[in-house]
N, C-alpha and C positions, 0 to 999 in steps of 0.2 A: 445559166442564163444571167445570173447576177455578175459573175466574172466577166462575161462577154460585155455587158453594159458598162462595167467599170473600165474595161480595157478600151472601149470606145469613147471614154470620157462623158458618158451619158449619166444623167441624174438617176440614182437608184429608185426603184419603184416604190410606191406608197401603198401600204396595206391598211385597210380599214375593216375592222371586225364589226359585223352587224348582227351578232348573236346567231341568227339562222343562216347567215351567208356572209360573205366578205367581198370587198370591193378592192380591186388591184388596179392602180393607176400608173401607166407608163408614160414618161415624158420623152419625146423624141427630139430633144434639143441637147446639145452639149453644154456643159458648164464652162469648160476651159477652151473656148474658141480664141482666135487671135485677138479679137477685140477685148475679151475679158482679160487676157494676159497683158495686153497694152495698158488697160485700166489698172490692174494690179501693180504694174511697174511703178506707179506713183507712191507706193508703200514700200519700195525696195530698201529704204533706210531704216525700216522697223524690223525687229527680230521676230518675224512671223514664220511659223512652220507650214508645211504643205497642207495640213488639215485646216489651219486657220485661213489660208488663201482660198482653199475650196469653199469654205463657209462664206467668205466675202463674195466669191463669184456666185454662189447660191443666192445671197441677199440682193445682188443686182437684178435678179429676175423674180424674187419673191419679196413680199412685204416684210416678212419677219422670219426668224428662226427660233426654234425651241431647243432645249437640251436634247429632246427626243430626235428632232430633226438632225442635229449635229451628230448624234451617235449613229443614226442611220446613214448619213453621208460618209462618215469616217470609220465606222465599225470599231468604236472605242467604248469604254465603260462610262458610267455616270459621273464619277469623280473626275476623271481626265477631261470629259466635256465641260464640266462646270469650271474647272481651272483654266481651260483654254478660252472659254467664253469670257471669263472674268478678265483675263489678260487683254482681250480685244476691247472690252469696255475701258480698262485702265489706260490703253493706248489712245482712246478717244475715237475709235472707229465704229463701235456700237453703242447703242443707248439701251439700257435695261428697262423693260416695262413689267411692272408686277413683281410679285415675290412668290417663293415656294413653287408649288407645282404649276402655277399659272404664269411663271416667268417666261417672257419672250424678249427677243432682242431685235432691234431695228437698226438699219444702217445709218450712221450719221454723215458719212462722206457722200458726196454726190455720185449717183450711179452713172453719170455721163463721163465720157473720156475727158480728161483735163486738156485745155487748150495748149497747143504746142507753143512754147515760148520761142519767139524769134530772136536771133542774136542782135544785140543792141549796139554794143561798142565795136569799134574797128577790130580790136583784138578778138572778140568773140566771133566776128564774121570770118576772119582769117582762120580761126581754129575749126569753125564749122565747115569751111571749104576744104581744109586739109582732111577732116574726117570723111568727108564725101568723095574726095578725089585722090586721096593718098599723099599728095604733096602739093607744094605751091612754089612758084618763082616770083621774082620781083615784078615782071610785066603782068602776070596773072593777078598779083596783089593790086597793082595799079588799076587794072580793069575792074576788079571786084569792088574796090573802095572808091573809085573815081578820084584818086589822088595822084600827085606827082611821084616820080620815081624816088626822090629822096625821102619822102614821107613813108612810102612803102618799105624802102630799105631800112629806115629807122624802126618801124613796127616789127619787121621780121627779126632784126638784130635784137630788139628788146625781148621778144618772146624766146629767142635762142639763149640770151644771157640769163633769163629766169629758168632755163631748163625745160621749157615747155616744148620747144622745137629743136630739132637737130639739123644742122646744116650738111648737105652732101654736094660734092663737086666744087668747082672753082669758077670764078669769074662769071662768063655768060651762062655756063651750065649749072650754076648753083641752084639747088632745089632744097626746100625746107620740108621735113617730115616730123610727125609727132614723136616725142621722146618716148621710150618704153618705161 
């Protein structure tokens, strides 16, 4: 059952020993849904492993995480859990609360999806258009930026000379695509 839950990206069950009985809690929500992955993408520049990403996704839905929770999520030992949690604190993503066996960690980053940044400069607008449509020509650039043909040609040539765009075709059939 645990393998099936892990394969479905569901949070592992929580066991609570009550001496004469035990309580088993199953959560029916996935930790790694598309929204969580989009949220995690803001940390793509940091050297995080999959276990740390899973812990961050867990913290989006819970107030805190402990070493025990981290081990339960990732099926690793105490020492490895402590090291990986410490790296998350050092990266500025978590805040440590308490010490010793009462240590818990809280998310420092906002659990909300970051606002998508809109292209500001003319060059950024051109590049965003090419990413969405695959290519751009001079007339499309004029329509996009609401500029004269000479200004569009200048900007496209500038991006080509910087190696960002590649020119394909000649004269009227010239299109610009992203460089590889």
